N, C-alpha and C positions, 0 to 999 in steps of 0.2 A: 634602905643599907645593902653597899657591896658587899658580895663573897669574898672571904679571903682567896690571895691569887692561887694558893692550892689546891682549894674548893672549884675555882673556875677553871683549873686546870683538868682536874678529874673528870668536870663535866662535859665532855666532849660534845654529846648531842647537842645540836642546834636545831632551833624551830625552822620552819619554814612555811611559807605561806602558799596556799592554793589558788593562783591568783583570778582563776576562773570560777571559784566560790564566795572571794572575798568580794561584800559589798562597801567596803569604805566604812564604818562604824567609827572606828580607829579609835575602840577602847583600847586595843592592844599597845598602841602607840602612849596611851597615857599612862598606862601600869608600866611599863617597862623598866624595870630600875635601873638599867645599861644606856638608856637612850638609842638602843638598837634598831627601831621601829619609827619608821615614816611612811606618811602615807604621801603618794606618789598618783597623781591623776586616777583617784580615786581609789586605789591598791594598796596596802599595805606592803611594803616592802623592808625585809630583814637584814640587815649588815651582819654576816655571819660571825665579824671578826671583833664585834662588840657586843654579840649574843653570851649571854651567861650559861644559858640552857636551862634556866629556872622551871620553864614553862607556867609561868603567869599568863601570858599574853593568851595559852591555849583556855585557859578557866575562864576568858572574858570574851573570848568570842562568839557571838550568838549564832554563826554559820557555821562553825567548826572548819574554818577555813584556815587552820595552822595547826600543823603537824610535825612529827619528827620522824625523821627516815631512820626505824629503827632498825633496818636490815645493815646498814652501813657505820651508824654514830654507835650503835650502842656496843660491837665486840671491843671497839679501844676503851669505851667507859667501864665496861667490866676490866679488861686487863689492868685498868689504872686503880678501881676500887681495891682489886689485891694488891697491886705495889703498896696503895697507900695504908691499906690494913697491917701489911707486912712491919710497914716502918713503924706504926703505932706501937703494935706488940715485940716487935724483934728483940728488945732486952728485956721482957717480963720475964719472970723465973718460973712464974707458977704454968699448969699447964693451960692452954686454952682448947675451944672448939667453936669452928667456924661452921654456920651454915649460910648457902648461897643458892641462889637457884637461878635460871636461865629463863 
C-alpha cells in the first residue's frame, strides 16, 4: 500500500546504502513498496526521489547496510511534522496538549 502524498511529503528522511557493507542480498529491493531500490553490480542502490522513507528496507537488511542520515533529514521532518499537526488541530475548539522529543 502506498502512503498518502501528504505523508510522503512529511517523511523527508530517505534511506541510503553504505556500499562498503552491502552484500547484495536484494531483500531490500523485494520489500520496497515504492520500487525505489535496485540491485546494480551486486550493490543495492536507492533512488531517493522514489523513496518514501518508510524504513522497511532497513528492517530486512541482514548486514545493516542501509541507514538514514539523521543529522540532515530529521530537522526538516520535525518541522513538517509540526506543520501537519497544526493543520490537523487548527480548528479544534478544545484545549490541546502536545508532546514531542528530538
